[in-house]
Structure formats: structure tokens, C-alpha cells
C-alpha positions in Angstrom: 24.6 5.4 94.0 27.9 4.4 92.2 28.6 2.0 95.1 24.9 0.3 94.6 25.6 0.3 90.8 29.1 -1.4 91.7 27.9 -4.2 93.8 25.0 -4.9 91.5 27.8 -5.3 88.8 30.0 -7.4 91.2 26.9 -9.5 92.1 26.2 -9.9 88.3 29.8 -10.9 87.4 29.7 -13.2 90.4 26.6 -15.0 89.5 27.7 -15.5 86.0 30.5 -16.9 87.3 29.0 -19.1 89.2 26.8 -20.1 86.5 29.9 -21.0 84.3 31.2 -23.0 87.2 28.0 -25.2 87.7 28.0 -25.8 84.3 31.4 -26.8 83.6 30.9 -28.9 87.3 27.8 -30.7 85.4 29.9 -31.2 81.8 32.6 -33.1 84.1 30.1 -35.0 86.4 28.3 -36.3 83.3 31.7 -37.2 81.8 33.1 -38.9 85.5 29.6 -40.9 85.3 29.5 -42.1 81.2 33.3 -43.4 82.3 32.7 -45.0 85.5 29.6 -47.0 83.7 32.0 -47.8 80.8 34.3 -49.1 83.3 31.6 -51.0 85.3 30.6 -53.2 81.9 34.4 -53.5 80.7 34.7 -55.2 84.4 31.1 -57.2 84.0 32.5 -58.7 80.7 35.7 -59.4 82.2 34.0 -61.6 85.0 31.8 -63.0 82.3 35.0 -64.1 80.5 36.3 -65.4 83.8 33.3 -67.5 84.7 33.2 -69.0 81.0 37.5 -70.0 80.9 36.6 -71.4 84.7 33.7 -73.4 83.5 35.8 -74.5 80.4 38.3 -75.5 82.6 35.9 -77.5 84.8 34.4 -78.8 82.0 37.7 -80.3 80.5 39.0 -81.6 83.8 35.5 -83.7 83.8 36.4 -85.2 80.3 39.6 -85.7 81.3 38.2 -87.8 84.6 35.6 -89.0 82.3 38.1 -90.7 80.0 40.6 -91.6 83.1 37.8 -93.8 84.4 37.0 -95.3 80.9 40.0 -96.3 80.2 40.6 -98.2 83.6 37.1 -100.0 83.7 37.9 -100.9 80.0 41.4 -102.2 80.6 40.1 -103.7 83.9 37.5 -105.4 81.4 39.9 -106.3 78.6 42.0 -108.4 81.3 39.5 -109.8 82.8 38.6 -111.2 79.3 42.1 -112.4 78.9 42.2 -113.8 82.5 38.8 -115.9 81.7 39.9 -117.1 78.2 43.3 -118.5 79.6 
């Protein structure tokens, strides 16, 4: 009879430890998932900022080309007017 009781006690201890292990792993998994979601959102924010910076660089390049083109057209127009007045 004592071996049955000993086995039952060992099984109860094992089950209790298994429950504690499962609970701690569940908490750990939830923590890991939360951190990964946080990292994912931070990466999304960085990607958003990167696309904004690339957009700003593109706009600045387009404005620079527009200014350069406008200067060339106005300069040639001024030279043409000067040539026609002489």
C-alpha cells in the first residue's frame, strides 16, 4: 500500500511541477510575443521614416532640377532679348 501512495505522491508532485512549468512557459511566450510585436512596430516606424526621407530627397532633387531648368530658360531668354535689342 505504501508504494501506491508513494507513486501517487510522486505523480502529484510531477503534475504540480508540470503545471508550474507550463504556466511559466506561457508567461515567457506571451512576453516574447509582446516584445516581437513591439520590435515589429518599431521597424514599421523606421520604414515609414525612411520612405519619408527618400520622398523628401526626391522632392528636393525635383525642385533643384526645376530651379536649374528655370535659370537656364530665363538666362537664354535674357540673352535672346539682349541679342534682339542690338
